[in-house]
N, C-alpha and C positions, 0 to 999 in steps of 0.2 A: 222796679220790681215787675211791673206788667210786661215790660219789654223782655226781661229775662225769662218770664214764664212763657211768653209767646215763642221766644227763640228755642226754648227747651221742647215745646210741643212741636215746633217745626222739624227739629232734628229727630224727634221720636217718630213722627210720621214718615220722615225721609228714610230712616233705617228700616222701618216696617215695609215701606214700599220696595226698597232694595231686596229685602228678603222675599217679598211676594213676587217680584219681577224676575229675579235671576236665580237659577238653580244652584249656581256657585255658592250662594249664601243659604242653602237649605241642606238639611240632613238627607242624604241620598236615599236611604231606605225608609224614611218616615214620611207620613203625610205632611204637606207644607205647614199646616196649622200648628204642628208640634214645634217647629222652629220659631214661629211667632210667639208661642206660649213661653218657650225657654228664654227668648230675648227679653220680653216684657217682664217676666219674673225676675230676670237678672237685674233689670233697671230698678224694679221695686226693692230688691235686696240692696242695690247700690245706694239708694236713698236711705234705707234702714241703717246701713253702715255709717253714712254721714251723720245721721241722727245720734247714733251711739257714741261716735267719736267726737261729736260736737257738744252734746248736752250731758252725757254720762261720764265718759273719760274726757275731762276738760283740759288736760295738758296738751293743748294743740301743737305745741312746739316739738313734742316727742312722738306723736303718732304719724305714721306714714301718709295717711290720706290727706293730712293738712300740711305737713312740713315740706313735702316736695312741691305741692301747689303754691305754698307761700314763697318759696324760693323762685318758682317759675314766674310769679308776679313781678319779682324784682328783676329777673332776667329779661322779661318782656319790656319792662320800663327802660332797661338799658338800651334796647333797640331804638328808642326815641332819642336818648341822650348821645349815644355813640354807636351808630350802626356797624362800624368796623369792629369795635370791641364785641358787639353782640354776635356777629358772624364768627368771630374767633372763638368765643365761648361756646357757640353752638356746634363747632367742629372739634378743634383741638385746643385745649387750654395749656399753653406753654408757660404759664405763670407770669406773663408780661403785663397783665392788667389786674394786679392785686387790689387796686382801689375799687374794683367792681366785685370780684369774687369774695372779698371780705364782708360784703353786705349780706351774702347768703350764708345761712347758718349750717346748711347741710351739703354744701358743695364739696367739702372735704370730709373724710371719715376718720374718726379718732381711734377706732378699735378694729381696723381691718387692714391687712397688708395685701389684699388681692391686687393683681396686676391691673385690673380694670375697675374704676369707680362706678358702681352700679347706680348710685344716687343720681349722678349727672344724667344718665340716660332718661330717667323718668322726669327730671327737672326740665331737660331740653324738650322732650316730647310735649309736656304741658305748656311750655312757653310757645312752641309752634302752634299748638291747638288754639291758643288764645287769639290768633289771627282770625279764627273761625268762630270761636265761642264768645268773643268780646268779654272775656273774663266771667262768663257764667258757669259756675262750678258744676251744675247739673248737666250741662252739655258735655263736660269732661267725663262725667260718669257714663253718659250714653256712648261716647267714643270708646272708652275702655271696655264697657260691656260688649260692644259690637265686635271689637277686635278679638276679645277672648272667645266670643261665640264662634267667630270664623275659625279660630284655632281649634276649638272642640269639634266643629263640623268637619274640618279637614282630617283631624286625628281619627274621629269615629268612622268617617267614610273610608279611610285607608285601612284601618284595622278590620272592620267588618265587611270590607269589600272582598276579602279573601274567602268568606264562608257563606253558609246559608243565610239569606237575608232575615229569616225569622229570628235568628239570634240577636239581631240588632235591638230588639225590644229590651233585652237585658241591659243595654247601655243607658237607658233612661233613668233608672234609679241611681245610677252612678253619677250621671251629669246633674241630677237634682239633689245630690247629697248636700246637706246644709253647709258643710265646710267648703265644698267645691264651689257652690253658688256664692258663698260669703266672700271667700278670699280671692275669687277671680271676677268680682263685680265692682270693685272699688278702684280708686285712682291710685294704683300701686304697681308693683313690679310683676305680680303673678299674671295679670291679663296679658302683658307683653310676652311673658315666657310661654304661655299657652299658644299665643299667636305664632311666635317664632318656631316652636316645636311643630305646630300644625303645618306651616309652610315647608319645613325641613322634611317631615314625613311624606308630605304630598309630592315633593320633588323626588325623593328617593324611591317612592312606590311607582312612579312613571317609568315604564320599561324602556322607552325610546329616549336617546340622548339628544334632546332638542333645547333650543334657547329657553322656552318656558320652564323646562325641568331644571336647567342650570340656574335660572333666575330664582326659582323657588328655593333651591338648595342654598345658594349663596346668600340670599336675603334672609331666609329663616335662620341659617347658621350665624349670620352677623347679628341678628336681633338677640338670639340666645347668648352669644358671646358678650354683648354689651349689657345684658340683663343679669345673667348668672353664668359666668364663664365655666364654672366647674361642672355644670350640667353637660356641656360638650365633652368634658373629660370623662364623665361617667358613660356617656353615649358611645364613645369611640370603640371600646372593646366589643360591645354588643353589636355595633354596626359592622365592624370588620368581620366578625363571625357570620353575621346574617348575610352579607353581600357575597362573601367568598364561598359560601357553602350552600347556596340555594338549591343546587341539583342533587345534593346528598339525600338519599331516600331512607336508608337504614337508620332506625332510631338510635342504636348504639353508637354509630359513627357520628351522627349529628351532635349527640351529647358529648362525646369524646372531643370533638373538634372545638366546641364551645369551651370546654375545660382547658384544652391546650392553648387556645387563643388568649384566654384570660390569664392563664399562668405565665405565658411568655411575656405578655404586655405588662403584667404586674411586676415581674422580675426586672424588666427593663426600667419601669418607672421607679422602683425602689433603689436602683443602682445608677440612675442617670447622673447623679451628682459626682460619680467617679469620672465621668466624661465632661460634664458641664457643672462645675462646682457651684455655680450660682443657683442651680435648680435642684433643690433637695426636698423631695416629696414628704419624707418623714417630718422634717423640720417645719414644712408648710402646714401639715396637719396639726402638729403640736402648737404652732402659733395661732392657728385658727381656733382651736379649742380654748387656748388660754385667753385670747382676745374676746371670745364670746362670753367666757366666764367674767372677765373684767367688765364688759359692757353690761351684763346682767346685774352685777353688783353695783355698778355706778348708777344705773337707773332704778335700782331696788325693785327689780322685776318680780312679780308674783309667780307662783307655780314653778319655782326653781327646783331642780333635781340635781342629785349628785351624779357626776359622770365618772367612769373609770379613767384614771389619769393615763393619758397616752405617753408612751416612751418611744425613744428614737430607735426603734428596731421593728422590722417587718412583722415578726411573730406577734408582738404586743398589739400592733395595729390590726392585724387580722383577727385576733381574739376579741378585741374591743368592737370590731365591725359587726360581729354577730349580735352583741348586746345592742348596738346602734340600730340594726334592722328590727330587732324585737321591740325596742322602745318606739320606733317610728310607726310600726304597724299597730301596736296594742295600747299604747299610752296616749292620753291619761286613762288610768283605771277608774272604775266607778267611785271608789273610795278617795280618789284624788280630786273629785269634783267639788272644790271648795267654793266656787262661785257659779253663777248661772252658765257662763260660757264654757267653763271647764266641765261642768256636769253634762251640758249638751254635747260636747265633744266626746265624753266618755260613753254616753248613750249611743252616739253615732258609731263609735268603735265596736260596740256590741252588735249593732246592725251589720257593719262591714264584715266582721268575722263570721256572723251567721250567713251572710250572702256568700262569702268565700267558701264556707263549708258546704253550702247547698250546691254551688257550682262543682266542687270537688266530688261530691257524692253522685252527681248526675253526669259524670264524665266516664267514658270508657277508656281507661288508662292503657288497655292493651291495643287500642286502635286509635291513636291520637291523630287529629287533623292539624295541618299547618304547624308541625312541631317546631320548624325553624322560626316562625313568627312568635310562637309561645315562648321559646327560650330567649329570643331577642328581647321581648317585653320584660320578662323576668330578670334577665341579665342587667338591662338598663335600670330597672326599678330598684333592684337590690343594691347595686353600686351606689345609686343616689341616696337610698334610704340609709345605707351604712355610713355614708359621709355626713349627712345631716344629723343622724342619730348619735354619732361620736362627738359632734362639735356643737350641739345645741342644748344648753343647760336649762332652757325655759320651755315648759310644756306648751304654753300658748304659741310660742314661735314654732315649735316642732309641728304642731297641728297645721299651722299656716304653711310652712315650708314644704310639707309633703303633698299638698293639694295638687300642684301641677303634674305630679307623676302618679298620684293615687288612681286616677281613672285608667291609666295604661296598665298598672299593676293588676287591677281587677279585670280589665279587658282580656288579659292573658288567659285567665281561667274561663271567662265567658265564651270565648271562641271555641272552647273544647266541649261545651255543654251540648248534649244531643238535642237537635231541633224539635224532636218529638216531645221533649219535656217543657218546651215553651208553651205557655198558656194560650190556647187557641182563641179565647175570647178577646185577646188583645190584638188580634190581627188587623183590626180597623185602624190601628196606629201606623201600619205600614203603608208605603206608597204602592198604589195599584199598578 
């Protein structure tokens, strides 16, 4: 126990040193101490998550912060028994070593037909980290907190790098939202997704085509692909419009081009099965919703909600997507807070909507800044919100799934707020 405590303290000090020493690990527009505060707060929240899902929700085999780690322990032990099999499972599992994969309870997914098994990504990462952590769970929390912090740093620096630095202050309440802190500070998929998106945005934002730019784009895209592949699908239309129409200045033309790009790509997506019969977007969405409902019923998940049943036609999907976006942004409602966590999420939603309304009221809509970036962030967020809103029948999961894109959604409105409306007394938080 003492060895594990000392190892945890060592890595805690190491990560704080890295933040202190290198500007790459600091929020560009904030004083350095802000980054230290956010990181150490995330670690404290990570420990809190472990306490909740260890001593309150005691079904360890069903919650992500334990089940992926437990399988990683098994995978790490395989490295001692059969190094060749370990390397094979660490890269591509072709099914040739079932005697090892059958030991792990979450290596295969029962209710998902996704082309990439996201569980394996987290299991493999945890197994690799065990060479550094020596199976100390709190060290894993530190690593996941640090990579998600780096992701948020890169995303925040990119988005607010386009505007007046004073607006950066508005990012703090978003990054410190309870749900954002909670779900991106545990040993789960969300920290990886935040990190991948941060690298991807960082690479795209660099104007010169160099090796570091390409490395960031490829690495970030690969991480997102292995963590939640459909995030890349939602990103693609927004990214096409953003990159191809950067120099368009007239507001009407920019909006029109975003509409055209999304319309053309959606028409192609809904009809791709005519060319490639194995790829049927409508059927994939139907299957995803059906499997999510089956999984919720199988595990008897609380906070279940009724979803409009998807049908295999584009019009039905588009109509349901509007409900999906609404559910993602606004639910759970206050009256749906049947337990402490749901009530906390409902109260947070009230704060988020209030913050959103404040930003809208303090924006000059006749003279928008960075309209291309604004529409890009909204386009990306709405497509993602529509997808998870249509296919997630459990409010607890919906709150969790939206956290990686929630900051970007709110950032879209914050970059439009007039700098004069930012409270001057908070200027000490900014980097001099």
